[in-house]
C-alpha positions in Angstrom: -0.4 -0.1 -0.4 1.5 3.6 -1.1 1.7 6.2 2.0 -1.3 7.9 -0.3 -3.6 5.2 1.3 -2.0 3.9 3.9 -4.1 4.7 7.4 -2.9 7.5 9.1 -5.0 7.6 12.8 -7.4 4.6 12.4 -8.1 1.9 14.7 -8.2 -2.0 13.9 -11.6 -2.3 14.6 -12.8 0.1 12.8 -13.5 0.0 9.2 -11.4 1.6 6.4 -12.7 5.0 4.4 -13.4 4.8 1.0 -11.7 6.9 -1.3 -12.7 9.3 -3.0 -15.0 9.4 -0.4 -16.2 13.3 0.5 -18.6 15.0 -2.9 -17.7 12.7 -5.2 -17.1 8.6 -5.1 -15.5 7.2 -8.2 -18.9 6.0 -9.3 -20.0 9.9 -9.6 -17.0 10.8 -11.4 -17.4 7.6 -13.8 -20.7 8.8 -14.1 -20.2 12.6 -15.1 -17.1 11.4 -17.8 -19.8 8.9 -19.0 -22.2 12.0 -19.5 -20.4 14.6 -20.9 -19.2 12.1 -23.5 -22.6 11.4 -24.2 -23.4 15.0 -24.4 -26.0 14.4 -22.4 -28.4 16.9 -20.4 -28.5 18.7 -18.0 -24.2 17.0 -17.7 -23.1 19.0 -20.9 -25.0 22.3 -20.1 -22.9 21.9 -16.3 -19.8 20.4 -18.3 -20.0 24.0 -20.4 -20.7 26.5 -17.6 -17.3 24.3 -16.2 -15.0 24.9 -18.9 -15.9 29.1 -19.2 -14.9 29.5 -15.6 -11.2 31.2 -15.6 -10.5 29.0 -12.7 -10.8 26.0 -14.8 -8.2 27.3 -16.8 -4.9 26.2 -17.3 -3.4 30.0 -17.1 -4.6 30.1 -13.3 -1.3 30.6 -11.2 -1.5 30.1 -7.3 -1.0 32.9 -5.2 -0.3 31.6 -1.4 0.4 33.1 1.8 2.6 32.1 4.7 -1.1 33.2 7.0 -4.2 33.6 5.9 -6.2 36.3 7.5 -10.0 36.7 7.4 -11.5 39.5 9.7 -9.9 42.7 10.7 -7.8 42.1 13.8 -6.7 45.8 14.1 -3.3 44.7 12.2 -3.2 42.7 9.5 -5.3 42.7 6.4 -7.4 40.4 5.4 -6.0 38.2 2.6 -8.7 35.3 2.0 -9.6 35.8 -1.0 -6.5 34.7 -2.0 -7.2 31.0 -0.5 -11.0 30.6 -1.9 -9.8 31.5 -5.4 -6.8 29.3 -6.0 -9.4 26.4 -3.9 -12.1 26.8 -6.5 -9.8 27.0 -9.5 -7.9 23.7 -7.6 -11.5 21.8 -7.4 -12.1 23.3 -11.0 -8.7 21.9 -12.9 -9.6 18.5 -10.6 -12.6 18.0 -12.0 -11.8 18.7 -15.8 -8.6 16.0 -15.6 -11.4 13.3 -14.2 -13.6 14.5 -17.0 -11.3 15.1 -19.7 -8.4 12.7 -18.9 -5.9 15.5 -19.7 -3.2 15.5 -17.6 -2.2 18.8 -17.8 -5.4 19.9 -15.5 -4.1 17.1 -13.1 -0.7 18.5 -12.8 -2.5 22.6 -12.3 -4.3 21.2 -9.5 -1.6 19.5 -7.8 0.3 22.6 -8.5 -2.3 24.7 -6.7 -2.1 21.9 -3.8 1.3 22.2 -3.6 1.9 26.0 -3.6 -0.1 26.4 -0.1 1.1 22.6 1.7 4.4 24.4 1.0 3.8 27.8 2.4 0.5 28.2 4.5 1.1 27.9 8.4 -1.3 29.3 9.9 -4.8 31.2 10.2 -5.7 34.4 11.7 -8.2 37.8 12.1 -11.0 38.2 14.3 -13.8 35.8 15.5 -14.7 35.4 11.6 -11.4 33.2 11.1 -13.5 30.2 12.7 -15.3 30.7 9.0 -12.6 30.3 7.1 -10.8 27.0 8.8 -14.3 25.6 7.9 -15.5 26.9 4.7 -12.3 26.6 3.0 -10.6 23.5 5.1 -13.8 21.3 3.3 -13.6 22.5 0.2 -9.4 21.9 -0.2 -10.3 18.6 1.6 -12.4 17.6 -1.7 -9.9 18.9 -3.7 -6.9 16.9 -2.6 -9.6 13.7 -2.4 -10.7 14.0 -5.9 -7.0 14.1 -6.5 -5.8 11.5 -4.1 -4.9 8.9 -6.6 -3.1 10.3 -9.5 0.5 9.7 -9.6 1.5 12.4 -10.9 1.3 13.9 -7.2 3.9 12.6 -5.1 3.7 10.8 -1.8 5.2 13.3 0.5 3.9 16.1 -1.0 0.3 14.0 -0.3 1.6 13.5 3.0 2.3 17.1 3.6 -1.0 18.4 2.1 -2.8 16.4 4.9 -0.7 17.7 7.4 -1.2 21.0 6.3 -5.2 20.2 6.7 -3.7 18.5 10.3 -2.4 21.6 11.8 -3.4 24.3 10.1 -7.1 24.1 9.9 -8.3 21.2 12.0 -7.1 22.8 15.7 -9.1 25.9 14.9 -12.2 23.7 14.1 -11.5 21.1 16.7 -11.2 24.1 19.5 -15.0 25.2 17.7 -17.4 22.8 18.6 -15.5 21.7 21.7 -16.1 25.2 23.1 -17.8 25.5 26.5 -20.1 28.1 26.5 -23.2 29.6 28.8 -24.9 29.6 26.0 -24.5 27.3 22.8 -26.9 29.0 20.3 -24.3 31.9 20.3 -23.5 31.1 16.6 -26.0 30.7 13.8 -26.0 27.2 12.2 -23.6 28.5 9.3 -20.7 28.4 11.6 -21.2 25.3 12.9 -21.9 23.7 9.5 -18.8 25.0 8.0 -17.1 23.7 11.1 -18.3 20.2 10.8 -17.6 19.8 7.3 -14.2 20.8 7.1 -13.8 17.9 10.5 -15.8 15.4 8.5 -13.8 16.0 5.6 -10.2 16.3 6.9 -11.6 12.8 8.5 -11.6 11.0 5.3 -8.9 13.0 3.7 -5.8 11.8 6.5 -7.6 9.0 7.7 -8.9 9.5 11.1 -11.9 7.9 12.0 -11.9 9.7 15.4 -12.1 13.2 14.0 -15.2 11.7 11.2 -16.9 10.6 14.3 -16.5 14.0 16.3 -18.4 15.6 13.0 -20.9 12.7 12.9 -22.0 13.0 15.9 -22.0 16.8 16.4 -24.9 16.9 13.1 -26.9 13.8 15.6 -26.3 15.9 19.4 -24.5 18.8 19.0 -25.4 21.5 21.4 -24.7 24.9 18.8 -27.3 25.4 15.9 -25.3 23.3 13.1 -27.1 19.9 14.5 -29.8 18.9 13.0 -32.9 19.2 15.4 -31.4 22.8 16.3 -30.7 23.6 12.7 -34.0 22.6 11.2 -36.1 24.3 14.4 -39.3 23.7 13.7 -41.5 21.0 12.2 -44.9 23.0 11.0 -48.0 21.1 10.5 -47.7 19.8 7.2 -44.0 19.2 7.3 -42.2 22.0 6.2 -39.3 22.7 8.9 -38.2 26.1 9.2 -34.6 27.1 9.5 -32.1 28.8 12.4 -31.4 31.4 10.4 -34.8 32.2 8.5 -35.2 35.4 10.7 -32.0 36.5 9.9 -31.7 36.8 6.2 -31.7 34.2 3.2 -28.3 34.5 2.4 -27.3 32.8 5.4 -30.7 30.5 5.3 -29.7 29.5 1.9 -26.1 28.9 2.8 -26.9 26.6 5.5 -28.8 24.5 3.3 -25.6 24.4 0.9 -23.3 23.0 4.0 -25.8 20.9 5.3 -26.5 19.4 2.0 -22.3 19.3 1.4 -22.5 17.3 5.4 -25.1 14.5 4.1 -23.4 14.2 0.6 -19.8 13.5 2.1 -21.3 11.1 4.6 -23.7 9.7 1.9 -20.8 8.3 0.3 -19.2 6.8 3.9 -22.0 4.7 4.3 -24.0 6.8 5.8 -27.5 8.4 5.6 -28.0 11.7 7.7 -30.3 13.1 4.9 -32.8 10.5 6.2 -31.6 11.3 10.0 -34.9 12.4 12.2 -37.6 11.6 9.4 -35.8 13.4 6.8 -35.6 16.4 9.3 -32.9 18.1 6.7 -35.4 17.9 3.7 -38.3 19.1 5.4 -36.0 22.3 6.2 -34.8 22.7 2.5 -38.0 22.8 1.7 -38.8 25.4 3.5 -36.0 27.3 2.6 -36.2 26.6 -1.0 -40.1 27.5 -1.0 -39.9 31.2 0.9 -37.0 32.0 -1.6 -39.5 31.2 -4.6 -41.6 34.0 -3.6 -44.3 31.6 -1.9 -45.2 32.4 2.0 -44.4 29.9 4.5 -45.1 29.6 7.9 -42.9 30.9 10.9 -42.9 30.6 14.5 -40.8 33.2 16.5 -37.4 32.3 16.9 -35.5 32.8 20.4 -32.6 31.9 22.0 -30.8 32.5 25.2 -28.3 35.2 24.4 -31.6 37.4 23.8 -32.4 37.1 20.1 -35.7 37.4 19.1 -36.9 37.1 15.6 -40.6 37.6 15.5 -41.5 37.2 11.5 -39.1 36.4 8.9 -37.0 38.3 6.9 -37.6 39.1 3.6 -33.6 40.1 3.6 -31.9 38.4 0.7 -35.0 37.0 -0.5 -34.6 34.9 -3.7 -30.7 34.3 -3.0 -29.9 32.1 -5.5 -26.6 29.4 -4.4 -25.4 27.1 -6.6 -26.8 24.1 -4.2 -29.9 23.1 -4.8 -29.0 20.1 -7.4 -27.3 18.1 -4.6 -30.5 18.1 -2.4 -32.8 17.9 -5.2 -31.1 14.7 -6.4 -30.6 12.7 -4.1 -34.0 13.1 -2.4 -36.2 12.6 -5.7 -33.5 11.2 -8.5 -31.9 9.2 -5.8 -34.7 8.3 -3.2 -37.3 8.3 -5.0 -39.1 11.1 -3.0 -41.1 14.2 -3.4 -39.2 17.3 -3.0 -41.2 19.8 -5.3 -39.4 22.9 -4.3 -36.1 22.0 -4.3 -36.7 20.7 -7.5 -38.5 24.3 -8.6 -35.3 26.2 -7.0 -32.9 23.5 -8.9 -34.5 24.3 -12.2 -34.4 27.9 -11.7 -30.7 27.8 -11.0 -29.5 25.2 -13.6 -27.0 24.5 -15.2 -24.9 25.7 -11.5 -21.8 27.6 -12.0 -19.0 27.4 -9.0 -16.7 29.9 -8.3 -16.7 32.9 -9.7 -19.9 32.9 -11.4 -21.6 34.3 -8.8 -19.9 37.7 -8.1 -16.3 38.3 -6.4 -17.3 38.7 -2.8 -16.8 35.4 -0.5 -20.7 34.5 -0.4 -20.0 33.1 -4.4 -17.4 31.3 -3.0 -19.0 29.5 0.2 -20.0 26.6 -2.2 -18.0 24.8 -4.7 -20.8 24.4 -6.8 -21.1 22.5 -10.5 -24.0 20.8 -9.1 -25.7 20.6 -12.4 -22.5 18.8 -13.5 -21.8 16.7 -10.1 -25.2 15.7 -8.7 -27.6 15.2 -11.8 -28.4 11.4 -11.9 -31.2 10.0 -13.5 -34.5 9.3 -11.8 -34.6 6.0 -9.4 -36.0 3.4 -11.6 
């Protein structure tokens, strides 16, 4: 067994992880390749969206830093766009390689990841640094998980990348979900969820079952708002699930759906069905957020928490927000499981074909999700 596939911290009694096994398993990558070769829709439209994104080009040049700062600390300028742009490029070129078979795109993805693992030593800023550790941790791990089988990625360089994930991103993730505060609902759901995603992804990438299990346990029973029972705050008669950030604004509500969808898909690819957990509770929340952002009315109960936040009405701020997150949710519940998800389906149709980082503006919100779901997540309907 090569160094790249050896277990780093996996107990003998635990089941080995599936690789690749984060957002995309090998069967998923094979499906994308086949559908594009057949020029089948909607995969072909998704593929063309990828091809026209500048992050997927061989001309992309990595721009690593010793320390990434997110959140103003009064000393250092924020420079985190350098990281999220390069991650978007590492992921896009990894997909191009897997689907086209062109080695030059594999080499470009590795060039980007090697540049960062050779240089990045820390993350800083104010409390927002936890968002950087979470969002960019899980996204970078996903790019690396796609590329781990590439024989052009030297074993020593892959190990160095794993060490970067374990020593730069993981400690912040771990400290965040193990914090002990009087009131654990101080942070909105998206904070917990991005950190949970990073923990799960790092656990798989680094073959560390303990890290992975911490993320799964938090989803099921964590004290904060990323736990499924807190994120989907209230189940209304009829089955719609009120999302925890719905009284805040719709940009963050849709972000939460994208993050929980990614979490459930990564766990699914490791053999755990969190999509269906607690009677498909996530589906109820996704249907709620989709319906309201499509312009329809939804029921709402006052949201309050233990730090004095009271939100008596649903927020219209950012209503109609369009993120490339809905293909994943729709395709799982409808085309994979044969369930009804009419609002997610309408939202997926409205956003299709989904783009990636760079297609939704230059600011960080456009890079909060890896995107390209029309290409990567579309499935033929279940028979």
